[in-house]
N, C-alpha and C positions, 0 to 999 in steps of 0.2 A: 628447775621445773620446765623451762622452755626446751632444754635438751631432751628431757624425757618425752615431751610432746613430739619433737622431731623424730626421736627413735620410734615412737608409737606409729607415727605417720608412715615411716619407711617399713616398719614391720607389717603393716596392713598391705603393703605392696610386695611383701615377700623379700624385703631387702633389709640389710643392717645399715648402721650409720656410715660405714666405709663405702658401701655401694651408693648411698645417697650423695656422699661427697664426690665420688667419681662422676655421678650424673651431673652435678653442678659444674665440675671441671669441663665436662664434655659440652655443656651448654654455654658457659661463660668464658672458658679458657683458663689457663694456668697463669696466675699473677705471681711475679717474683720481684723482690726488692733487694737492693744491695747498697751498702755504704762502703766507700773506700776513701782513702786520704793520702795526701802527699805531705811529708814533713820537711820543713826547711828550718834547720837549727842555725844558731849563731846570730851574730849582729845583723846580717843582711837578710835573715829569714823573713821578717815581717815585710821588708821591702819587696822581696820576691813574691810573697803572697799578694800584696797590694798590686804588683805589676800583673800578676795573672788575672786578678779580678778586673783590672783595667782592660787587659787584652780580651777577656770574654765579653766585655761591654763594647769596646771600640771595634773589634774584629768579630762581631757576633756570628757564630756559626749559623749557616743556613741549613745544615744537615749534619747528622751523626750517623755513621755506619750505613749510609745510603738511605736513611729515612729523613724526610724534609722536616725542618722546624716550621711549625704552623703558628706558633706564638711564643713570645718571650716575656715573662714577668720580671720586672726589675723592682724589687721591694724598696730599693734606695730611692728611686725616682717616683715610686708608687704608680707606675704605668705598665701596661701590657702592650707590646708591639706585635702586630700580626704580619704575616708574610705578604699580604696584599698592600701593606703600607699604612693602614689605619692604626690608631692607638686608642686605648681606653684606660681610664683610671682604675686602680685596684684599691680596695678599701681594707688594706692590711697595714699593720704597724711598719714603720720604716725600719729597714735592716739591710745589711750588706749581703743580700741574697739574690741570686738569679735563678729563674726556673724556666726551662725550655720544655715546650710541649711539641711532640712529634706526630707526624701524620698516621702512625700506627697505634696511637694511644699511649705511647711511652712518655714519661717525663724524666727530666734530669735537672736536679737542683745543685747549686754550687754555693758554698759559703765558707768564709774563713772561720776557724775555730776561735771561740772567745777565750779559751783557757790554755791552748797549746799552740806551738808554732806550726800549724798545719792548715791546709785547705781541704775541705771535705766535699765529696761528690756523692750524691744520692741518686739512685736510678730505680725507677719503677717501670716494669714492662710486663707484657703478657704474650703468651703464645698458645697455639691450639694444642700443643703437647708440652709436657714439662721440659723435655729436651730442647724444644724450640725456644722456650722462655729462657732457659739457662744459656743457650747459644747466643741469644740476643744480648743478654747481660754481658757476656764476655766480649762481644763485638762493640757494645757501647763503651765498655771500659777501655778497650783498645783505641777507640776513636777519641776518647777524652785524653788519653796519654799522648796520642799523636798530635792533638791540638796544643797541648802543653809544651811539647818539645819542638814545635815549629819555630 
């Protein structure tokens, strides 16, 4: 029913739903999300994953792909740390998850899989065009890979 109302709204403006969607993209940007993972099989796999989570905590990145980290949520310690040095509690369940917030509105979350020998990376970003949003996803993926391999 709601979609029919939206379609009627745009029809009154001489547009269809696709045109309306394009207007929304122009006004708010193109949001893109991606999930990637690194798999570590074998006996040492879980140790490698744990070491990566420790590295992300102890050598916390201050930037990804040229965009500054403005805040880091650590669901394990239930705190958010900000670039200016202050911290604040977060009221979410404890979990082995880190979430970085960047100065362009991008967020990157990292967590080990609970069922497979892999560590997962979630990226949410936006761009003024779809191409820009896709390019940023690729750059953030490259930055994560570079940090892992350091």
